[in-house]
Each structure stands twice: as C-alpha cells, then as structure tokens.
C-alpha positions as CSV (number, residue, x, y, z in Angstrom):
1,M,0.5,-0.6,30.2
2,S,2.7,-2.2,27.6
3,Y,1.1,-4.7,25.2
4,P,2.8,-7.2,22.8
5,V,2.6,-6.0,19.2
6,F,3.0,-7.8,15.8
7,E,6.5,-8.0,14.5
8,D,7.5,-8.0,10.8
9,S,6.3,-11.6,10.2
10,G,2.9,-10.7,11.8
11,I,2.5,-7.7,9.6
12,R,3.2,-9.8,6.5
13,A,0.6,-12.3,7.7
14,I,-1.9,-9.5,8.1
15,S,-1.5,-8.5,4.5
16,E,-1.8,-12.1,3.2
17,A,-4.8,-12.9,5.5
18,L,-6.6,-9.8,4.4
19,D,-6.1,-10.8,0.7
20,I,-7.5,-14.2,1.4
21,A,-10.5,-12.8,3.4
22,E,-11.3,-10.2,0.7
23,D,-11.2,-12.9,-2.0
24,R,-13.4,-15.4,0.0
25,T,-15.8,-12.7,1.1
26,G,-16.0,-11.1,-2.4
27,D,-16.7,-14.6,-3.9
28,Y,-19.4,-15.2,-1.4
29,Y,-21.2,-11.9,-2.2
30,K,-20.2,-12.2,-5.9
31,F,-18.5,-8.8,-5.9
32,S,-16.4,-7.5,-8.7
33,F,-13.3,-5.5,-8.0
34,C,-15.2,-2.3,-8.6
35,Q,-17.9,-3.4,-6.1
36,W,-15.2,-4.0,-3.5
37,K,-13.9,-0.5,-4.0
38,R,-17.2,0.9,-2.8
39,H,-16.5,-0.5,0.6
40,H,-14.1,1.9,2.2
41,Y,-12.0,0.5,5.0
42,D,-8.5,0.2,6.3
43,V,-6.7,-1.9,8.9
44,K,-5.0,-0.5,12.0
45,T,-2.7,-2.5,14.3
46,L,-2.1,-1.8,18.0
47,M,0.8,0.6,17.2
48,S,-1.6,3.0,15.5
49,L,-4.7,2.6,17.8
50,A,-5.9,5.4,20.0
51,K,-6.5,4.6,23.6
52,G,-10.2,4.3,23.1
53,E,-9.7,1.8,20.3
54,I,-7.9,-0.7,22.5
55,S,-10.0,-3.7,23.7
56,S,-9.5,-6.1,26.5
57,Y,-12.1,-8.6,25.1
58,A,-12.1,-8.6,21.3
59,F,-9.6,-9.7,18.6
60,A,-10.7,-6.7,16.5
61,L,-13.0,-3.7,16.8
62,L,-14.7,-2.0,13.9
63,N,-14.8,1.8,14.0
64,K,-16.7,4.0,11.6
65,S,-15.9,7.5,10.6
66,S,-16.8,9.9,7.8
67,R,-14.5,11.3,5.1
68,I,-15.3,14.2,2.9
69,L,-14.5,13.4,-0.7
70,E,-14.1,16.2,-3.2
71,D,-14.9,15.2,-6.7
72,Y,-14.2,17.1,-9.9
73,E,-17.7,18.5,-9.5
74,P,-18.1,21.6,-7.4
75,K,-20.0,19.6,-4.7
76,T,-18.5,17.6,-1.9
77,R,-19.7,14.2,-0.6
78,T,-19.3,12.5,2.7
79,R,-18.5,8.8,2.7
80,D,-18.5,6.3,5.5
81,F,-15.1,4.8,6.2
82,Y,-14.4,1.8,8.4
83,Y,-11.3,0.9,10.4
84,I,-10.6,-2.7,11.4
85,C,-8.7,-2.2,14.6
86,L,-6.7,-5.3,15.2
87,Q,-5.9,-6.1,18.8
88,D,-2.4,-7.5,18.5
89,H,-2.1,-8.2,22.2
90,R,-5.3,-10.3,22.3
91,I,-4.4,-12.2,19.2
92,L,-0.9,-12.9,20.3
93,N,-2.0,-14.0,23.8
94,A,-4.6,-16.4,22.2
95,L,-1.8,-17.9,20.1
96,E,0.4,-18.3,23.1
97,R,-2.4,-19.9,25.1
98,D,-3.6,-22.3,22.5
99,S,-1.2,-24.3,20.3
100,N,-4.0,-25.4,18.0
101,L,-4.4,-21.8,16.7
102,T,-2.4,-20.5,13.8
103,L,-1.9,-16.8,13.1
104,M,-2.9,-17.0,9.5
105,S,-6.2,-18.9,10.1
106,L,-7.1,-16.7,13.0
107,L,-6.4,-13.5,11.0
108,V,-8.4,-14.8,8.1
109,Y,-11.4,-15.6,10.4
110,I,-11.1,-12.1,12.0
111,F,-10.9,-10.3,8.7
112,T,-13.7,-12.3,7.1
113,H,-15.9,-11.6,10.1
114,E,-15.2,-7.8,10.0
115,L,-15.5,-7.6,6.2
116,I,-19.0,-9.2,6.5
117,H,-20.0,-6.5,8.9
118,I,-18.6,-3.8,6.5
119,V,-20.6,-5.3,3.6
120,R,-23.7,-5.4,5.7
121,F,-23.3,-1.8,6.9
122,C,-22.4,-0.4,3.5
123,N,-25.3,-2.1,1.8
124,F,-27.8,-1.1,4.6
125,F,-28.5,-4.7,5.6
126,Q,-27.8,-3.5,9.2
127,R,-27.2,-0.3,11.0
128,F,-23.7,0.3,12.5
129,D,-25.1,1.7,15.7
130,I,-27.3,-1.2,16.6
131,S,-27.3,-2.3,20.3
132,G,-28.7,-4.8,22.7
133,K,-30.5,-7.9,21.4
134,G,-30.2,-6.6,17.8
135,K,-26.4,-6.5,18.1
136,E,-26.4,-10.1,19.5
137,K,-28.5,-11.3,16.6
138,E,-26.2,-9.5,14.2
139,E,-23.1,-11.1,15.7
140,R,-24.7,-14.6,15.4
141,L,-25.6,-13.9,11.8
142,V,-22.1,-12.7,11.0
143,H,-20.5,-15.7,12.7
144,A,-22.8,-18.0,10.7
145,T,-21.9,-16.2,7.4
146,T,-18.2,-16.4,8.3
147,Y,-18.6,-20.1,8.8
148,D,-20.3,-20.5,5.4
149,I,-17.5,-18.6,3.7
150,L,-14.6,-20.4,5.4
151,K,-16.0,-23.9,5.9
152,D,-14.2,-25.3,2.8
153,S,-10.9,-23.5,3.6
154,S,-7.8,-25.7,3.6
155,L,-5.8,-23.4,5.8
156,P,-4.1,-25.3,8.6
157,G,-6.1,-24.7,11.9
158,M,-9.2,-23.2,10.2
159,A,-11.4,-26.2,11.1
160,Y,-10.3,-25.8,14.8
161,I,-11.3,-22.1,14.7
162,L,-14.6,-22.7,13.0
163,E,-15.4,-25.4,15.7
164,S,-14.4,-23.0,18.4
165,Y,-16.9,-20.4,17.2
166,K,-19.7,-23.0,16.7
167,R,-21.7,-21.8,19.7
168,H,-21.6,-18.2,18.4
169,R,-23.5,-19.2,15.2
170,H,-26.7,-20.5,16.9
171,C,-29.7,-18.5,18.0
172,D,-31.2,-19.2,21.4
173,M,-34.6,-20.7,21.1
174,V,-37.4,-19.7,23.5
175,V,-40.4,-21.9,23.8
176,S,-43.4,-20.4,25.4
C-alpha cells in the first residue's frame, strides 16, 4: 500500500516544530541544554519506518531501543534510545480533512506530547511498557501536560488543536 509522505516543505516544518517543542518542553521542566542531552531520541518519518512502525490510528508512535555506548573507560554502558515515528500519512490526511489544522501547530503538539513521554520515561516517572488502565491514565496526564505547555502558544491553529484534545485531558470519575 502506498502512503503520502512529507515533501521538502514538510521536512523543514518538522525541524522547526521540533525546535519549538524542545524549547517549550525544556522550559516547562526547567531543563538546561545539558539536561536535554541526557534524553536520547531521534525522529523518523514514514520513509524510514519499518512495517511494524506504521500505524493506522496515531499521528506518531514512540519506540524504544537500547544502544551500547563505549566510553573512554574500558567498560561499556547500555542507554535507552527513543524514536518518535511520525506517521506522515495520518498527519497529511488530517490536514486534508480539516482546514482548521495547520501543519506547524499539529507537529508542535505531536512533538511536545512525545517529548513529555520521553522525559517521563527517562526520569522514571513512568515505565515505557505500561499497559491497560495505567496506559490510559498516562495518556491523559501527558495530554494535560501538553496543554499546560502549549496553552499560551501564539501559533496559528494551536487553540483549535488544544480544544480538539480537550476530552483527552480529563479523567473519568466513578462514583460508588
């Protein structure tokens, strides 16, 4: 099956959106440049995704792997490494369906959301392999934090995106 992919202008937007998301997320967590460097991640677009990394439901998937780092010392260390796997086809289809969305605002939201996950996993606030109700709770918390980080953004279309994700920020209450 053939999927639409980002063209050159989309690739440039990815770079700019990631810079904005890193700045906003870093400011929120009060990270210095050195602290950011401890969070190892990279971005992959559809062109470089393996078949198992392609989603039919998400704008991005977060994958984790390990890398062996050889220091100047005789020992080796294993580090967690994360991949933000952008789903070009899902993002481009959403932009085509909804004229209120802008590529830049949507990418900033996606990257901010995924960076929050990375921060939480790297700092042991949450386990990467969580599932079930715990995963649902984690997603609500990350959507709420994404909102807190981006609510004052002046990017065109951001208010629309934040409003669209409003229901993802609230916990279901059960009264017994």
